[in-house]
C-alpha positions in Angstrom: 115.8 -59.0 41.0 114.1 -55.5 42.7 112.0 -54.5 39.8 109.0 -56.3 38.6 109.3 -56.9 34.5 106.5 -57.2 32.2 105.4 -60.9 33.0 105.1 -60.1 36.4 103.1 -57.7 35.8 100.8 -59.7 33.5 100.3 -62.8 36.3 99.3 -59.8 38.5 96.5 -59.1 36.5 96.1 -62.2 35.4 95.3 -63.4 38.9 93.2 -60.0 39.9 91.3 -61.1 37.0 90.1 -64.5 38.5 89.6 -63.9 42.1 87.4 -60.4 41.0 85.5 -61.1 37.4 85.0 -58.4 35.2 82.4 -57.4 36.2 83.0 -56.7 40.0 86.4 -54.4 38.5 84.1 -52.8 35.8 81.2 -52.1 38.6 84.3 -50.7 40.9 85.7 -48.2 38.2 82.1 -46.7 37.3 82.0 -46.3 40.7 85.3 -45.0 41.2 84.4 -42.4 38.3 81.3 -41.5 40.3 83.6 -40.6 42.5 85.7 -38.4 40.8 82.9 -36.2 38.9 81.3 -35.4 42.4 84.6 -34.6 43.7 84.9 -31.9 40.4 80.5 -31.1 41.1 81.5 -30.7 44.2 85.2 -28.0 43.4 82.9 -26.0 40.6 79.8 -25.2 43.8 82.2 -24.0 46.1 83.8 -21.7 43.5 80.7 -20.1 42.6 80.1 -19.2 46.4 80.1 -15.4 46.7 82.8 -14.2 49.0 82.0 -13.1 52.7 81.9 -9.7 52.5 85.3 -8.0 54.4 84.9 -6.3 57.0 87.2 -3.5 59.2 89.7 -4.6 61.7 88.5 -4.1 65.0 91.1 -2.1 67.0 91.3 -1.6 70.8 91.9 2.1 72.0 94.8 1.9 74.4 96.8 4.5 75.8 99.7 3.0 77.1 100.5 4.7 81.4 104.6 5.7 81.6 105.2 4.0 84.8 108.6 5.9 87.0 112.3 4.5 87.2 114.2 5.1 89.7 117.7 6.6 87.8 120.2 4.8 87.5 122.8 3.9 89.9 126.8 5.5 88.9 129.9 3.9 89.4 130.7 6.5 91.9 127.7 6.3 94.2 127.4 2.4 94.4 131.9 2.7 95.4 130.4 5.4 97.8 127.8 3.1 99.7 130.6 0.3 99.5 132.7 2.3 101.3 130.3 3.2 104.4 
C-alpha cells in the first residue's frame, strides 16, 4: 500500500505533461543542463588557480617567569599550629 507501482508513476507523468506541456519541460531540462555545465566550468577554473605561497608560521618569543611559591606545610607544622 505504501509503495508506488508503475501505473502510479505513469499517471503522474501524464498529469505533469498535461500541466506543463512538452516545451516547458524541455526548456527546464535545457536550463538544468546549462546550470550543470556552468558549475563544472566554475570548478575547473578553481583547480587552475595557483596556490598562494606558503609562509613561515609566526611565532611569539616569550620567556616564562617562574613565581616563587611558599613551601608546603608539613603535617607536623599543621599540628603545632592547631595546638597553640
